[in-house]
Structure formats: C-alpha cells, structure tokens
C-alpha positions, -999 to +999 in steps of 0.1 A: +502+511+739+483+490+714+494+491+678+471+505+651+466+494+615+445+506+587+430+486+558+446+494+525+415+506+507+411+535+531+445+550+522+452+572+492+480+562+469+486+540+438+511+516+456+514+501+490+546+521+495+527+554+489+499+542+511+524+533+538+538+569+537+504+582+545+497+556+572+530+563+590+524+601+589+490+595+605+505+574+633+496+539+621+519+510+628+508+487+599+485+482+569+459+455+569+456+439+534+424+428+517+421+396+497+396+391+469+385+358+454+398+340+423+432+338+440+437+375+435+458+377+466+483+352+454+486+371+421+499+401+442+528+381+458+555+400+439+540+433+448+537+423+484+572+410+486+586+442+472+565+463+496+579+442+525+615+449+513+606+486+512+596+485+548+558+483+546+544+465+576+516+441+566+508+417+595+472+406+585+449+401+556+411+403+557+390+383+533+369+402+507+351+374+488+316+366+476+314+332+494+329+317+525+337+285+543+301+282+556+284+285+522+254+263+516+267+251+482+295+225+486+314+237+455+314+272+469+326+260+503+355+241+486+364+272+467+363+294+498+386+269+517+410+268+488+411+306+486+417+309+523+445+284+522+461+304+495+457+336+515+473+320+546+502+308+525+508+343+510+505+361+543+531+336+557+554+342+528+555+379+535+561+374+572+526+382+584+506+369+613+474+356+598+441+360+579+407+370+591+374+355+578+338+352+589+319+320+586+298+337+559+287+371+549+253+381+534+244+345+529+214+342+552+199+359+583+174+345+607+161+380+613+149+384+577+124+364+556+123+334+551+138+332+586+146+295+585+179+285+567+181+254+545+205+237+570+199+228+606+221+242+634+237+208+637+245+208+599+259+243+601+282+232+629+294+202+610+302+222+580+320+249+600+340+225+620+352+206+589+362+239+572+379+253+603+398+221+609+412+220+574+421+257+574+435+255+609+458+226+599+470+246+569+476+277+591+496+256+615+518+242+588+524+277+575+531+291+609+503+316+608+468+320+624+433+319+610+411+345+628+374+336+629+352+368+629+317+368+644+294+390+624+261+405+634+228+386+630+219+405+598+251+395+580+255+359+592+232+334+609+258+310+623+286+329+643+274+361+658+290+362+693+325+355+707+312+325+727+300+308+694+334+314+678+352+301+709+330+270+710+340+261+674+376+269+679+379+248+711+361+219+694+389+218+667+416+217+694+439+238+671+461+266+685+463+280+649+427+292+652+418+323+671+389+348+673+391+380+653+369+405+671+352+435+655+340+463+677+311+471+653+296+436+653+302+432+691+283+464+697+253+448+681+256+412+694+273+413+728+252+422+759+285+435+774+313+438+748+340+444+774+328+414+795+329+393+763+365+402+757+374+393+793+356+360+791+374+349+759+408+364+766+427+332+758+413+330+723+414+366+710+440+369+683+431+400+663+409+431+665+392+453+640+377+486+649+349+508+637+322+527+656+286+517+663+275+531+629+304+515+610+321+548+606+356+555+619+361+553+657+348+584+673+319+589+649+294+569+668+284+560+704+305+529+712+320+529+747+357+529+736+372+533+771+355+502+782+362+482+750+399+492+749+402+489+786+391+452+784+418+446+758+444+463+780+433+441+809+438+409+790+472+420+778+462+421+741+493+431+722+481+427+687+469+453+662+437+474+661+429+474+624+406+501+611+379+485+590+352+511+585+334+535+563+344+571+565+323+602+573+336+637+568+366+644+546+381+609+539+418+616+545+411+636+577+388+608+589+416+582+583+441+604+601+419+609+631+417+572+641+451+565+658+449+597+679+413+590+689+421+554+699+452+565+719+431+592+736+404+566+745+427+543+762+446+524+735 
C-alpha cells in the first residue's frame, strides 16, 4: 500500500504536533511541509526539530516562493537557488527525503500573450541545467533529493511533461535529482498519464495528488485506478502528498483523501 501525506496548510491546528494528530486520525502517514522565501524555512528549524522529536513524520517539503531557479532575472535566479539550498539543508537536518520545486511558476506562458518569452529554448535549457546541477550537487552532499516538478503550460513555459524533466535530469548525470510528479498537471499535459509514469519509472522520486479540477482526489474526473495502477506497476514506494484545494466542508474533504486513494488502488 502506498503511503499518504498531506500538506501542512490543509490541516487545522496551531502547531505541527496538533496537525499531526488530525493527520494520523484521518489515516495519513506523513505531513508535507511548505517552504516560503526569505529563508523562512530555515527560521523554523527549532520548531521542526521539536516536531520530529515528538514523532511528527515530515519527509518532504514543497517550495512556496515568488520566484524560482528558472527566473528570467539573474538576481532572482541566484536567490531562488540559495533558498532551495537552504531548504535542502533543513529537510536533511530533520531526517527528510527531499524538496520539490518547479522550474518556475506564473512567470510566463506560451499559451497567453505575448506568447514569445524573452529567452530562447536553448537559453532556457542552459539556465535550468546550471541551476539543477548546482542544486543537485548540494542535495547529494546533504544526502537528500531535489524533485523537479513539471507544471502545466499555463503556469510554466519550460518544463510541462515528464519527458522534459527527465531530459534535464539525465543531462546533469546526478542521482540526487528526480522527477516530482503531480497528478493535476499530468492530467493537463500528458497524452496518457499512466504511460508517462511507466516510461519514466527510473526517475520518479515523489508524487503529489489532486484531481483534474485541483480539488481533493475524488472531486474531479481523473482516472485514479490507471494513475495509481501505474505507480504500483513501477514499484513506487514513496508518498502520495495531497496538494490541492478543498471543496465541501474542509476537514471532511481532508479526511476523505486517504480512504479514497486506498479505494482507488493505492
């Protein structure tokens, strides 16, 4: 059975320990953390270390910043890389597995005016490879993994499909880089999401889940048996981390996710 996690902002409670009580009661195996910019995640280290001592399971962290490693501005890129290095260090210090980030978010879309970004595809690739190599080396030294997440075409113009993430990761030659898949983005971008999972089985390191409409699993039309079946086929033994909006009564929606995923083949 696959393990389930839920992002911390979806849980009620003033502390991670209180959130963990809710998560466990709902059937989750872990909490996925969120990391804002300005080195906010590092400022939480004491809190996170105490939560770990209290038994809270926190294997992964998902970035929550305003700019990313693929930013057009060089200063913003450097800041994003520095922020991600810090997040990788912190997740290592609390015994976690790694950090997930897209190449960018909300920076540019080829599907919306003005349609042509200020960099060429070759320049995009050069920037991404440089950032991923630096972050991958840092992750390797810390003993954790950086998960590169493909986003849909309206949120990122560079890495939309698993094959694009795989190409970049293989070009770095670093085992500390893996693909972080997201069912919502895959539903938009992959012709056959299950087939994409099978095709890139060797590079999938983490998985986030939400339905076709970005609400909790079960609230949309995603083919969960096929998607989860593909993960089962490749022997994926990581977490399914709920990253979604909620429809209906929030706590009931959060509680519904582990049972729904188990019933759909997880």
